[in-house]
N, C-alpha and C positions, 0 to 999 in steps of 0.2 A: 215635414219631409222634403219639400222642394223649396229652393230659394227663388221666389218670384219677384220681379222688379216692382217697386212701389207703385208705379203708374198702372201696372196690370192689376195689382191688388185693389187699388182705388176704384178702377172700373168695375171689377167683379163685386166688391163690397157695396158700391153704389147701386148696382143692379139688384143685389140681394136685398138691400134695405127697401127697395121699391117693390119687393115681392116676386122678383124674377130669379130663375135659375141662371147660373153663369159658370162656365168652365174654361180652363185653358185646354186646347185640343191639338191633336196632330203631332207634328214634328217636334215641338218644344217638349211635350211629355215624353216622347221617345228618347230624345237626346238626354234629358235629365235622368231617365232610368238607366241610360248608358254611362252616366257620370260625366256627360259633356255639358258645356254651357251653350244654350240655344242662341242662334243668331237673332231670332225674333219670336214673338209670342202671339198666338191668335186666340181670341176670345169668342166662344159660342154661347148663345143665350136663347131662351124662349121668348124674349121680348121682341116684338115686331120692329122693323126698321123705324117706323114713325114713332114708336114708343122710345126707342133709344135716342132719337133726335130730341124728343121732348124732355128726356131725363137729364141730358148733358148740355151744358151751355154752348160749347163749341163743337160742331160736328161737320163732316164733309160727306156728301152722299156718293162715295167713290165707286160703289158697285151696288147701288140700292136695288136695281132690278133683280139681282141675285141674292139680296138680303144683307149686303155689307155696308156698314156705315163706319167711317173713320172718326173716332173720338179724339179730340185734342186735349191732352192733359198738359197744361202749360203750352209748350210748343212741341211736345212729344206726341206722335200719332199712335193710336191703338186701334187695330181693326177689330170690329165687333160684327159678327155674322149670326143671323137668326138660324136656329135649327131648321134644316130643310131636307126634302127629298127632291129628286130631279126627274123631269119628264124625258121625252124622247130627245136623242141627239141626232142631228142630220148633217153636222159638219165635222164629226169626230173631234170636236173640241169643247163646245159649250152646249148645255141643255137648251131646248127651245123654251122651256118654262121651268120654274121651280115652284114647289109647294111648301109653304112653311108648316112646320110641325111643332108639337109641344114637348116632345120627348127626345132627349139627347141620344138615346140608343138608336132611334130611327135615323138620326143624322149620321151616326158612326157607321151604320150599315151601308151607306152610299159612298164611303171613302175608298181610296185606291188599294192600299196594302194594310194588312192587319197591324203591322208595327206603327202605322200612322193613324189607326182608328182607335185612339186612346184619348180619354178625357180625365181631367183632374180638377177637383176643388177641395179646399180644406174642410168643407162640410161633408163631402161624400167620399173623399179619397179617390183612388183610381177607379175609373169605370172602363172595363174591358169586356166587351160582349162578343168578340170575334177571335179570341185566343192570341191577341197581340203580344202579351207579356211572355207567353210560352215561346212564341216565334222569336222574340227578342233574345231570350235565353239560349235558344237553339241557333241563333244567327241565321234565320231563314226569312226570305222575302216571299210572301204569299199574298195573292190577290184576295180581297174581301169578296166572298161569294164566288160567282162564276167569272173566271178570268177573262173569257172571251167577251162577256158582256161589259166588263170593266174597261177593256181596251177598245171596244167598239164605241163606248161612250166618249172616250177621250184618248186619242192616239198618243198624246204626249206621255201618257202613263207608261208606254213601252220604253221610251227613252229614260223616264224617271226610274223605271225598274233597274235598268243597267247602271244608271248613275248611282242609285242607292247601293247596288251591289259593290260598286267601286268605292264609294264614299264610306260605307259602313263596314266593308269587307265581309259581306254576307253572301251566303249561297242562295240560289233561286229555286224555289219549290218546283218540282217537275211539271205539273200541269200548268202552272203560271208561265214557266219558260216556254213550254210547247205552244201555248196560245200566243205568246208574244212573238215568237218566231214565225208562226203561221200568218200573223197579221202585220209583219214587219214593213211591208210596202206602204201601209197606211201612214207611216211617219212622214211621207212626202206631203201629206195634207196639212201638216203643222206649219205655223208661221216660222219663217227662218230665224227670227229673233229669239223665239223660244227654244228652237233647236240649238242655237248658239249657246244659250245659257246652260242648257243641260250638258252639252259636250264640253264646255269649259270646266264645269264642276267635275264631270266624269274624269277629265284628264288629270285632276289633282288627287284622285284617289288611287286605289290599287287597280290600275287600268286593265290588267290582264283578266280581271273578273268580267270584262265586257267582251271577251274573246268570241262568244257566240254572236254578238251583234256584228262584229267585223266579218266573221265567217259567213254570215247570212247574206251579205251584200246589201244590207239595209241602208247603208250610207253611200251607195254607188251614185245615187242621183246628185250627190254633192261633189262627185269626182274623188271620193275617198274610197279607193279601190284596193289598197294594200293593208297588210297587217302592220300595225304600228310597232315601233321598236320599244318594247316595254322597258328594257333595262336602261335605255337612253332617257326615256321620259322620267323614269323613277329617279335617275341621277340628277335631274333638273328640278326636282320638287321644291327646293328652297326658293325658287323664283317662279311665281305663278305664270307670268307672261312667257318666260322661256320654256316652261313646262308645256304650255299650250302650243307654243311654236314647235317644240319637239314632237308633239302628238300629230299636229296637222302636217308638218313637213315630212314625217316618215309614213303617214297614212295616205299621202296623195303626191302625185307628180306635179300637181298644179295648186300649191298651197294658197297662192294669192287669189286664185279663182274660187277656192273654197271660201275664203274670207269674204269675197265679194258676194257670193251666193248667200252666205249667212248674214249679210248686212251688218258686218262688224263695223266698229267705229273707224274713222279715218286715222286716229292715233294708232290703233292696233295694226291697221293695214300698213301704215308707214313703218312700224316696228318690224313687221314681217319682211317688208320690201328691203329695208336696210340690212337686216340680218342675212337675207338671201344673197344680197350683193356682196356683203363682207365675206361670206363663206366661199364665194367664187374668186376672191382676191388672194394673192400670195400673202403669207403671214409668218415667214421664217426669219427675216432679218429686221433690224431696227428700221431700215429704210422702208420695208414693207409695212411695219406697224405704224409708221408715220403716215403712210397713205391710208391705212385703215382709220386712223384718228381724223384724218382730213375728210373722209367720207361719212363717218359716224361719230357720235359723241363718245367720250370716255366710257360712259355707262354702257353703250351699245357694244363697244369693243370688248369690255369686260364680260358682257353676256356672251359674245362670240367665243371668248376664251373658255368660259364655263361650259359652253356647248361642245367645244372641241375636247375639253377634258372629259366630259361625260361620254364622248364618242371614243375615248381611249387614246386621244392625242395629247400633245404637251401644250395645253392652253395656259398653264402657269407661266411658261416662258414669255408669252405675249403680255401677260399682266406685269411681269418684271420689267420688260422693255417699256411698257406704258409708264410705269412709275419713274423709270430713269429719264425718259423723255420729258415728262411733266416736271419732275424735280429739278432737272438741269435747265429747264426753260428752252428746250430745243425747238426751233421753229418747224412747222409742218404744214401751215395753212397760208393761203394768199394774204390773209389779214395780218400775218406775221412779217411779211416782206417789208424791207426798209425802202420800198419803192411802191407806187400805186398806179392805178389806172390814169390818174391825172398827169403823172409824170410821163407816162407813155404817150398820152394824147398830145402833150406839149412837144413831144419828139416827132410827131407826125403820124403816129399809129392810129388806126381807126377800128371801131366795132369789134368784129370777131377776131381781128388781128391782135387787138389788145388782150382779149380773153385768152387766146392761144399763147401769147408771150408770157402772160402772168402765170399760166399753168407750167410752162417750161421753167420759169424762174422758181416756182414753188418746188419743183422736182430737183432743181439745182441746189437749193438750200437744204432739202431733205437729205441729200448725199453728204453734205458737210455744213454744219451750222456756221462755220467761219465764212462761208460764202455770202451770208446775209449782211453785207455791207454795200452801201450805195455804189461805191466805185466798182466793186466786184460784179454787182448786178448789171451795171451799165456796160462793163467790159464783156460780160456774157452775152448781152443783147447785141452788141456790135459784131459779135462773132457768129450770130445766127444767120 
């Protein structure tokens, strides 16, 4: 029924041969039932972590406290987790303790949403004890059991709820939505890195499905106080980073502060910073576009053009001018000058003065590529 990677089948078959039950569980089962290819596969078993370690030659105790052992099949990792139920939560994120159990159904009952509480093995077929398949067919997101209890256990589930609504284009069941909105402020307890991951994935889906999240003020602590521009975000979908930029830039007056709060990578912060700067620069003439290229890479300027096109402006004109500049080899950067800082230094210029004159020379050649000749540049300097 399902196409399961060979490394996963090897792990499950090996556990079965040793007398243990083993299943693929959660999102991978959901995705295959939806006709999608899962990004990853999780294996659940009634073998204890110590038994998993003894069965396989190479293992890493990645989350052994909570029952997870990573099995290395060659160099490929496979996460194997013992069936478990969970004790009290005091931090809205992780249980204080877990109790290993022998039955897969007990494990499924502690999961977040019915569509994720599914298990499969070729020996048993699909195991669904919470109505997950029915909700998949109805495109409904419903908490397993009491939604308030599920969200109290782990506040990240509130963000996951809205992320799945966007990613899967599902509706949220009424009681589940009500509980999520009542407990929306508990999102603030979640680590910023985890919030970043959920918001990033959310932005790539049908983002208007998270309308209630934005209306609730649940993201105000991140300085995301505005309703995002759904049509703009949707028009940027082909480029993940640009899509996320469109989301944060339209949901906040301080997108760089949002990224800082979310502990985003320096590379992404640089991407945002450059695009914000480019958006504030003129972009109408070839001279303008040369200045854009000087500030950002060709890739960033093309992303700016795509953003402007998504905003209803003529971004394609910028791309055409970029092509013309690059194909003609027209200079636009200090490094393109037929003169350099050493020349200016030998002429008696110093420090900031050199920097200032090089920039003026750069602007001079941007106006007309013919100006980029040593004699013309010297003449220009002498007239300053």
